[in-house]
N, CA and C of each residue as an Amber inpcrd file, in Angstrom:
protein
   495
 -12.4530000 -16.8860000   0.9800000 -11.3070000 -16.5160000   1.7760000
 -11.7210000 -15.4220000   2.7600000 -11.2770000 -15.5230000   3.9550000
 -11.5920000 -14.5290000   4.9850000 -10.4740000 -13.4920000   5.0850000
 -10.8310000 -12.3290000   5.5770000  -9.8330000 -11.2910000   5.8350000
  -9.0370000 -11.7100000   7.0670000  -7.7120000 -11.7070000   6.9230000
  -6.8130000 -11.9980000   8.0410000  -5.9290000 -10.7650000   8.1960000
  -6.1040000 -10.0590000   9.3000000  -5.4620000  -8.7540000   9.4890000
  -4.0680000  -8.9060000  10.1050000  -3.0870000  -8.2760000   9.4370000
  -1.7260000  -8.1840000   9.9920000  -1.7210000  -7.0430000  10.9930000
  -1.3650000  -7.3510000  12.2210000  -1.3660000  -6.3420000  13.2860000
   0.0350000  -6.0020000  13.7800000   1.0520000  -6.5400000  13.1050000
   2.4320000  -6.2810000  13.5080000   3.0670000  -7.4570000  14.2260000
   2.2850000  -8.4970000  14.4860000   2.8080000  -9.6630000  15.2120000
   3.1180000 -10.8260000  14.2810000   3.2200000 -10.5740000  13.0060000
   3.4760000 -11.5820000  11.9710000   2.3630000 -12.6300000  11.9980000
   1.1780000 -12.2010000  11.6550000  -0.0010000 -13.0590000  11.6460000
   0.0920000 -14.0130000  10.4410000   0.0110000 -15.3190000  10.6710000
   0.1010000 -16.2800000   9.5600000  -0.9840000 -16.0340000   8.5090000
  -0.5760000 -16.0510000   7.2550000  -1.4810000 -15.9090000   6.1050000
  -2.2450000 -14.5840000   6.0680000  -1.7070000 -13.5470000   6.6750000
  -2.3650000 -12.2400000   6.6550000  -2.5540000 -11.7780000   5.2120000
  -3.6900000 -11.1310000   4.9570000  -3.9700000 -10.6400000   3.6080000
  -4.5390000  -9.2220000   3.6060000  -4.4670000  -8.5590000   4.7560000
  -5.0080000  -7.2040000   4.8640000  -4.3600000  -6.4900000   6.0530000
  -4.3600000  -5.1680000   5.9680000  -3.8980000  -4.3560000   7.0960000
  -5.0830000  -3.8020000   7.8830000  -6.3000000  -4.0220000   7.3840000
  -7.5220000  -3.5300000   8.0100000  -8.5810000  -4.6280000   8.0090000
  -9.4770000  -4.5530000   8.9660000 -10.6110000  -5.4810000   9.0210000
 -11.7670000  -4.9330000   8.1990000 -12.7530000  -5.7770000   7.9670000
 -13.9790000  -5.3390000   7.3020000 -14.6420000  -4.2200000   8.1120000
 -14.6400000  -4.3600000   9.4290000 -15.2410000  -3.3260000  10.2880000
 -14.4930000  -2.0000000  10.1420000 -13.1530000  -2.0470000  10.0590000
 -12.3620000  -0.8280000   9.8470000 -12.7660000  -0.1530000   8.5400000
 -12.8430000  -0.9560000   7.4930000 -13.1750000  -0.4550000   6.1600000
 -14.5710000   0.1490000   6.1360000 -15.5230000  -0.5590000   6.6830000
 -16.9060000  -0.0920000   6.7090000 -17.0250000   1.2200000   7.4840000
 -16.3970000   1.2970000   8.6470000 -16.4540000   2.5180000   9.4650000
 -15.7780000   3.6900000   8.7550000 -14.6440000   3.4410000   8.1080000
 -13.9030000   4.4810000   7.3910000 -14.7840000   5.0730000   6.2800000
 -15.3860000   4.2000000   5.4810000 -16.2300000   4.6670000   4.3880000
 -17.4810000   5.3770000   4.9090000 -18.1090000   4.8150000   5.9130000
 -19.3200000   5.4120000   6.4860000 -19.0410000   6.8150000   7.0160000
 -17.9360000   6.9860000   7.7020000 -17.5850000   8.2920000   8.2680000
 -17.3760000   9.3480000   7.1870000 -17.0980000   8.9160000   5.9690000
 -16.8430000   9.8400000   4.8720000 -17.9940000   9.8890000   3.8660000
 -19.0660000   9.1410000   4.1580000 -20.2150000   9.1270000   3.2600000
 -19.9200000   8.4740000   1.9230000 -19.0230000   7.4880000   1.9300000
 -18.6080000   6.8220000   0.6960000 -19.2560000   5.4410000   0.6300000
 -19.8120000   5.1130000  -0.5350000 -20.4090000   3.8060000  -0.7530000
 -19.3140000   2.8000000  -1.0900000 -19.3920000   1.6280000  -0.4820000
 -18.4670000   0.5270000  -0.7760000 -19.2980000  -0.7310000  -0.9810000
 -18.6260000  -1.8730000  -1.1540000 -19.3200000  -3.1340000  -1.3640000
 -20.4280000  -3.3590000  -0.3410000 -21.5630000  -3.8420000  -0.8170000
 -22.7300000  -3.9940000   0.0470000 -22.6370000  -5.1800000   0.9930000
 -21.8740000  -6.1900000   0.6100000 -21.7800000  -7.3530000   1.4900000
 -20.3190000  -7.6540000   1.8240000 -20.1350000  -8.4880000   2.8390000
 -18.7890000  -8.7960000   3.3250000 -17.9210000  -9.4180000   2.2390000
 -18.4780000 -10.2550000   1.3930000 -17.6940000 -10.8990000   0.3330000
 -17.1450000  -9.8660000  -0.6490000 -17.9390000  -8.8820000  -1.0250000
 -17.4870000  -7.8250000  -1.9350000 -16.4140000  -6.9680000  -1.2810000
 -16.6380000  -6.6120000  -0.0210000 -15.6650000  -5.7780000   0.6990000
 -14.3500000  -6.5260000   0.9000000 -14.4220000  -7.8360000   1.0950000
 -13.2230000  -8.6610000   1.2490000 -12.3660000  -8.5970000  -0.0150000
 -12.9980000  -8.7150000  -1.1680000 -12.2740000  -8.6130000  -2.4350000
 -11.6450000  -7.2300000  -2.5730000 -12.3870000  -6.1940000  -2.2260000
 -11.8660000  -4.8260000  -2.3050000 -10.6400000  -4.6650000  -1.4160000
 -10.7140000  -5.1700000  -0.1990000  -9.5830000  -5.0550000   0.7270000
  -8.3710000  -5.8600000   0.2600000  -8.5920000  -7.0610000  -0.2200000
  -7.4710000  -7.8920000  -0.6570000  -6.8030000  -7.2990000  -1.8970000
  -7.5810000  -6.8170000  -2.8520000  -6.9800000  -6.1800000  -4.0320000
  -6.2370000  -4.9120000  -3.6340000  -6.7620000  -4.1850000  -2.6740000
  -6.0830000  -2.9820000  -2.1880000  -4.7820000  -3.3490000  -1.4810000
  -4.7730000  -4.4490000  -0.7440000  -3.5440000  -4.9200000  -0.1030000
  -2.5080000  -5.2480000  -1.1670000  -2.9270000  -5.9250000  -2.2240000
  -2.0080000  -6.2340000  -3.3220000  -1.3890000  -4.9560000  -3.8740000
  -2.2060000  -3.9260000  -4.0290000  -1.7170000  -2.6560000  -4.5610000
  -0.6720000  -2.0260000  -3.6340000  -1.0090000  -1.8620000  -2.3600000
  -0.0670000  -1.1790000  -1.4690000   1.1990000  -2.0070000  -1.2780000
   1.0710000  -3.3290000  -1.2010000   2.2670000  -4.1550000  -1.0560000
   3.1550000  -4.0810000  -2.2940000   2.5450000  -4.0160000  -3.4750000
   3.3280000  -3.8560000  -4.6980000   4.0890000  -2.5370000  -4.6740000
   3.4530000  -1.4940000  -4.1940000   4.1030000  -0.1870000  -4.1060000
   5.2080000  -0.1650000  -3.0550000   5.1690000  -1.0880000  -2.1180000
   6.1510000  -1.1160000  -1.0320000   7.3370000  -2.0210000  -1.3030000
   7.4780000  -2.5420000  -2.5050000   8.5580000  -3.4940000  -2.7770000
   9.9410000  -2.8820000  -2.6160000  10.0520000  -1.5820000  -2.6530000
  11.3610000  -0.9410000  -2.4980000  11.6820000  -0.5790000  -1.0450000
  10.8170000  -0.9350000  -0.1520000  11.0350000  -0.6230000   1.2590000
  12.1010000  -1.5280000   1.8470000  12.4280000  -1.2930000   3.1060000
  13.4550000  -2.0640000   3.8000000  12.9880000  -3.4960000   4.0320000
  13.7040000  -4.2010000   4.8610000  13.4590000  -5.6210000   5.0940000
  12.2190000  -5.8830000   5.9310000  11.5400000  -6.9740000   5.5750000
  10.4500000  -7.4480000   6.4110000  11.0290000  -7.8240000   7.7680000
  10.2260000  -7.7800000   8.8000000  10.6800000  -8.1550000  10.1370000
  11.0810000  -9.6250000  10.1750000  10.2510000 -10.4890000   9.6090000
  10.5350000 -11.9270000   9.5270000  10.2370000 -12.4050000   8.1120000
  11.1660000 -12.2150000   7.1730000  10.9020000 -12.5130000   5.7580000
  10.3660000 -13.9210000   5.4950000  10.8460000 -14.8990000   6.2230000
  10.4160000 -16.2760000   5.9690000   9.0070000 -16.5630000   6.4780000
   8.5110000 -15.7230000   7.3830000   7.2370000 -16.0260000   8.0370000
   6.0850000 -15.1040000   7.7040000   6.3590000 -13.9150000   7.1640000
   5.2510000 -12.9800000   6.9790000   4.7750000 -12.9250000   5.5340000
   3.4710000 -12.7640000   5.3980000   2.8150000 -12.7610000   4.0900000
   2.8870000 -11.3980000   3.4070000   2.8710000 -10.3350000   4.1880000
   2.7980000  -8.9820000   3.6480000   4.1090000  -8.2310000   3.8420000
   4.2140000  -7.0490000   3.2390000   5.4420000  -6.2400000   3.3120000
   5.6850000  -5.6540000   4.7060000   4.6380000  -5.4370000   5.4650000
   4.7810000  -4.9320000   6.8340000   4.3330000  -5.9990000   7.7880000
   4.9540000  -5.9980000   8.9940000   5.8660000  -5.0140000   9.5570000
   7.2600000  -5.0860000   8.9290000   8.0180000  -3.9930000   9.1000000
   9.3420000  -3.8740000   8.5140000  10.3610000  -3.3950000   9.5370000
  11.6110000  -3.6490000   9.2100000  12.7250000  -3.1400000  10.0040000
  13.2910000  -1.9370000   9.2540000  13.4420000  -0.8280000   9.9250000
  14.1090000   0.3210000   9.3250000  13.2740000   1.1250000   8.3570000
  12.0050000   1.3160000   8.6310000  11.2050000   2.1840000   7.7660000
  10.8010000   3.4350000   8.5520000  10.3470000   4.4310000   7.7980000
  10.0390000   5.7320000   8.3830000   8.7030000   6.2430000   7.8670000
   8.0430000   7.0440000   8.6880000   6.8550000   7.7890000   8.2770000
   7.1760000   9.2530000   8.4990000   7.2060000  10.0060000   7.4080000
   7.5500000  11.4300000   7.4720000   8.8290000  11.6700000   8.2670000
   9.8270000  10.8110000   8.0600000  11.1240000  10.9740000   8.7040000
  11.2240000  10.4190000  10.1100000  10.1430000   9.9030000  10.6640000
  10.1330000   9.3410000  12.0180000  10.1950000   7.8170000  11.9290000
  11.1060000   7.1820000  12.6660000  11.2120000   5.7170000  12.5930000
   9.9140000   5.0190000  13.0000000   9.6360000   3.9190000  12.3070000
   8.4700000   3.0920000  12.6060000   8.9760000   1.8780000  13.3770000
   8.3240000   1.5300000  14.4600000   8.7040000   0.3560000  15.2400000
   8.6400000  -0.9110000  14.4010000   9.5130000  -1.8580000  14.6910000
   9.6140000  -3.0580000  13.8500000   8.3660000  -3.9380000  13.9020000
   7.5140000  -3.7790000  14.8690000   6.2720000  -4.5450000  14.9380000
   5.0540000  -3.6450000  14.8260000   5.1880000  -2.5900000  14.0200000
   4.1370000  -1.5960000  13.8760000   3.6220000  -1.5630000  12.4420000
   2.3230000  -1.4450000  12.3140000   1.7040000  -1.1830000  11.0160000
   1.3210000   0.2890000  11.0430000   2.0040000   1.1390000  10.2620000
   1.7170000   2.5740000  10.3180000   0.2770000   2.9040000   9.9130000
  -0.2880000   3.8840000  10.5830000  -1.6410000   4.3340000  10.2390000
  -1.7150000   4.8000000   8.7920000  -0.6320000   5.3840000   8.2870000
  -0.6030000   5.8480000   6.9010000  -0.7640000   4.6810000   5.9310000
  -0.1770000   3.5400000   6.2610000  -0.3300000   2.3520000   5.4280000
  -1.7660000   1.8350000   5.4940000  -2.3360000   1.8360000   6.6760000
  -3.7260000   1.3940000   6.8240000  -4.6670000   2.2880000   6.0130000
  -4.4420000   3.5960000   6.0940000  -5.3020000   4.5250000   5.3470000
  -5.0870000   4.3730000   3.8430000  -3.8450000   4.1250000   3.4240000
  -3.5770000   3.9020000   2.0000000  -4.3610000   2.6920000   1.5060000
  -4.3750000   1.6230000   2.2870000  -5.1240000   0.4420000   1.8830000
  -6.6250000   0.7380000   1.8130000  -7.1410000   1.4610000   2.7750000
  -8.5690000   1.7970000   2.7730000  -8.9380000   2.6510000   1.5600000
  -8.1000000   3.6140000   1.2430000  -8.3510000   4.4640000   0.0710000
  -8.2580000   3.6460000  -1.2180000  -7.2930000   2.7350000  -1.2850000
  -7.1730000   1.8730000  -2.4640000  -8.3900000   0.9590000  -2.5850000
  -8.9050000   0.4620000  -1.4690000 -10.0950000  -0.3970000  -1.4910000
 -11.3010000   0.3690000  -2.0360000 -11.4230000   1.6300000  -1.6630000
 -12.5050000   2.4660000  -2.1920000 -12.3400000   2.6200000  -3.7030000
 -11.1170000   2.7990000  -4.1580000 -10.8560000   2.8900000  -5.6000000
 -11.2040000   1.5860000  -6.3080000 -10.9320000   0.4580000  -5.6720000
 -11.3150000  -0.8400000  -6.2430000 -12.8300000  -0.8860000  -6.4060000
 -13.5680000  -0.5010000  -5.3700000 -15.0360000  -0.5010000  -5.4430000
 -15.5300000   0.3690000  -6.5980000 -14.9120000   1.5340000  -6.7550000
 -15.3400000   2.4700000  -7.7970000 -14.9870000   1.9830000  -9.2000000
 -14.1450000   0.9410000  -9.2790000 -13.7680000   0.3860000 -10.5800000
 -12.7410000   1.1990000 -11.3200000 -12.0090000   2.0270000 -10.6140000
 -11.0060000   2.8830000 -11.2530000  -9.6020000   2.4830000 -10.8470000
  -9.4360000   1.2290000 -10.5360000  -8.1710000   0.8150000  -9.9580000
  -7.7940000  -0.5640000 -10.4440000  -6.7530000  -0.6530000 -11.2340000
  -6.2560000  -1.9410000 -11.6830000  -4.7780000  -1.9290000 -12.0140000
  -4.3080000  -0.8660000 -12.6320000  -2.9430000  -0.8690000 -13.1350000
  -1.9140000  -0.8190000 -12.0330000  -0.8650000  -1.5730000 -12.2050000
   0.2710000  -1.5320000 -11.2870000   1.5480000  -1.4920000 -12.1130000
   2.5870000  -0.9380000 -11.5450000   3.8650000  -0.8680000 -12.2360000
   4.4570000  -2.2560000 -12.3750000   5.1100000  -2.5030000 -13.5040000
   5.8350000  -3.7510000 -13.6950000   7.2540000  -3.3990000 -14.1220000
   8.2220000  -4.2580000 -13.8550000   9.6020000  -3.9470000 -14.2270000
   9.7820000  -3.6080000 -15.7060000   8.9750000  -4.1890000 -16.5930000
   9.1230000  -3.9210000 -18.0200000   8.7070000  -2.5110000 -18.4040000
   7.9660000  -1.8170000 -17.5580000   7.5290000  -0.4520000 -17.8520000
   8.4590000   0.6040000 -17.2790000   9.4120000   0.1990000 -16.4720000
  10.2890000   1.1480000 -15.7910000  11.4930000   1.4740000 -16.6700000
  11.6820000   2.7500000 -16.9280000  12.8070000   3.2260000 -17.7360000
  14.0450000   3.4030000 -16.8660000  13.8840000   4.0240000 -15.6850000
  15.0110000   4.2070000 -14.7770000  14.5080000   4.4150000 -13.3660000
  15.3990000   4.1350000 -12.4010000  15.0900000   4.3430000 -10.9930000
  16.3100000   4.9540000 -10.3270000  16.0550000   5.7660000  -9.3140000
  17.1240000   6.3650000  -8.5380000  16.8720000   6.0970000  -7.0710000
  17.9160000   5.6700000  -6.3660000  17.7880000   5.3680000  -4.9490000
  18.3760000   6.4650000  -4.0710000  18.8500000   7.5340000  -4.6840000
  19.4850000   8.6020000  -3.9290000  18.4250000   9.5630000  -3.4010000
  18.4980000   9.9000000  -2.1140000  17.5550000  10.7870000  -1.4330000
  16.1160000  10.3980000  -1.7370000  15.7530000   9.2260000  -1.3540000
  14.4160000   8.7260000  -1.6430000  14.4160000   7.9830000  -2.9600000
  13.2590000   7.7720000  -3.5210000  13.1510000   7.0240000  -4.7560000
  12.5250000   7.8640000  -5.8380000  12.9870000   7.6520000  -7.0450000
  12.4120000   8.2900000  -8.2170000  12.2850000   7.2020000  -9.2750000
  11.1080000   7.0410000  -9.8300000  10.8820000   6.0610000 -10.8770000
  10.4200000   6.7950000 -12.1220000  11.0700000   6.5080000 -13.2500000
  10.6910000   7.1080000 -14.5220000  10.1970000   5.9850000 -15.4320000
   9.0200000   6.1730000 -16.0510000   8.4240000   5.1570000 -16.9000000
   8.6040000   5.5180000 -18.3660000   8.6490000   4.5090000 -19.2340000
   8.7000000   4.7440000 -20.6630000   7.4560000   5.5130000 -21.1030000
   7.6130000   6.3380000 -22.1300000   6.5380000   7.2260000 -22.5610000
   5.2560000   6.4760000 -22.9140000   5.3740000   5.3450000 -23.5730000
   4.1790000   4.6130000 -23.9860000   3.7570000   3.5430000 -22.9840000
   4.2250000   3.6690000 -21.7490000   3.8600000   2.6960000 -20.7180000
   2.3740000   2.7590000 -20.4170000   1.8610000   1.6420000 -20.0130000
   0.4490000   1.5460000 -19.6890000   0.2500000   1.6640000 -18.1810000
   1.0220000   2.5460000 -17.5390000   0.9810000   2.6950000 -16.0870000
   0.0790000   3.8530000 -15.7270000  -0.7900000   3.6120000 -14.7990000
  -1.6260000   4.6760000 -14.2630000  -1.7270000   4.4730000 -12.7680000
  -1.4740000   5.5230000 -12.0230000  -1.7210000   5.4740000 -10.5820000
  -3.1480000   5.9380000 -10.3900000  -4.0520000   4.9870000 -10.2990000
  -5.4690000   5.3060000 -10.2750000  -6.0170000   5.4860000  -8.8700000
  -5.1700000   5.4000000  -7.8860000  -5.6340000   5.6300000  -6.5230000
  -4.7730000   6.7270000  -5.9060000  -4.9840000   7.9440000  -6.4090000
  -4.1780000   9.0720000  -5.9340000  -4.2730000   9.2570000  -4.4290000
  -5.4560000   9.0290000  -3.8630000  -5.6030000   9.2060000  -2.4250000
  -4.7900000   8.1690000  -1.6580000  -4.7060000   6.9400000  -2.1620000
  -3.8690000   5.9180000  -1.5210000  -2.4020000   6.3020000  -1.6460000
  -2.0120000   6.7670000  -2.8300000  -0.6170000   7.1540000  -3.0490000
  -0.1930000   8.3050000  -2.1490000  -1.1280000   9.1880000  -1.8170000
  -0.8150000  10.2940000  -0.9090000  -0.3210000   9.7520000   0.4300000
  -0.9880000   8.7340000   0.9410000  -0.5620000   8.1370000   2.2160000
   0.7080000   7.3140000   2.0480000   0.8490000   6.6160000   0.9240000
   2.0700000   5.8370000   0.6870000   3.2900000   6.7440000   0.5680000
   3.0830000   7.9660000   0.0600000   4.1860000   8.9200000  -0.0610000
   4.8020000   9.2600000   1.2960000   4.0690000   9.0570000   2.3590000
   4.5760000   9.3710000   3.6990000   5.5120000   8.2880000   4.2210000
   5.5180000   7.1260000   3.5760000   6.3740000   6.0130000   3.9930000
   7.6790000   6.0620000   3.2310000   8.7690000   5.7440000   3.8990000
  10.0760000   5.8060000   3.2670000  11.0350000   4.8190000   3.9220000
  11.9720000   4.2780000   3.1460000  12.9840000   3.4060000   3.7270000
  14.1470000   4.1860000   4.3450000  14.0970000   5.5060000   4.2490000
  15.1400000   6.3420000   4.8380000  14.4900000   7.4820000   5.6140000
  15.2790000   8.1730000   6.4030000  14.7560000   9.2810000   7.2000000
  14.5250000  10.5330000   6.3570000  15.0210000  10.5430000   5.1180000
  14.8290000  11.6990000   4.2380000  14.1830000  11.2510000   2.9420000
  13.4560000  12.1290000   2.3310000  12.8720000  11.8370000   1.0210000
  11.6220000  11.0020000   1.1190000  10.8680000  11.0240000   0.0260000
   9.6920000  10.1840000  -0.0650000   9.9940000   9.0440000  -0.9940000
   9.0880000   8.1300000  -1.0580000   9.3500000   6.9040000  -1.7740000
   8.7700000   6.8500000  -3.1660000   7.6870000   7.5420000  -3.4420000
   6.9110000   7.2660000  -4.6350000   6.8480000   8.4030000  -5.6390000
   7.9540000   9.1010000  -5.8710000   7.9490000  10.1430000  -6.8910000
   7.8260000   9.4800000  -8.2480000   6.8150000   9.8390000  -9.0040000
   6.6060000   9.2500000 -10.3250000   6.8650000  10.3160000 -11.3640000
   7.7600000  10.0220000 -12.3250000   8.0770000  10.9440000 -13.4040000
   7.7780000  10.2240000 -14.7050000   6.9650000  10.8070000 -15.5470000
   6.6560000  10.1900000 -16.8480000   7.5260000  10.8590000 -17.9040000
   8.0630000  10.0320000 -18.8000000   8.9420000  10.5440000 -19.8520000
   8.1500000  11.3230000 -20.8730000
């Protein structure tokens, strides 16, 4: 499978917010080792896309729900309280995916939240998710989550406050 980058124009079958060249340049600029070949990096990027898209399930509506593969572009989303254009892929989302891809390479990234692990959620002034005490949830890509925290479906609050019971 090849990397197909969503650029905000509702690219058919998109599976990434970044290209292999974007990923390689990002890691190189930071002195970080990633997959040695394109096939390995492709897997890292696609798994990272799965992660960020899973984290974005509480965001507003997709621009074209019937036609787009990924959660972005979206209608009515914000970055640090500033509206995001409906055909825009925020840089914060791109960086979150790149950071998650690095975590995939390092082998410290697999767990994702599932509805069965969620004890309660609050939609008031942003989002708050509380997990059951014995949940097997780990946010193993803290650097990706830092960028995802900047995205919000409202002009106030952040999206990814995690509270463990």
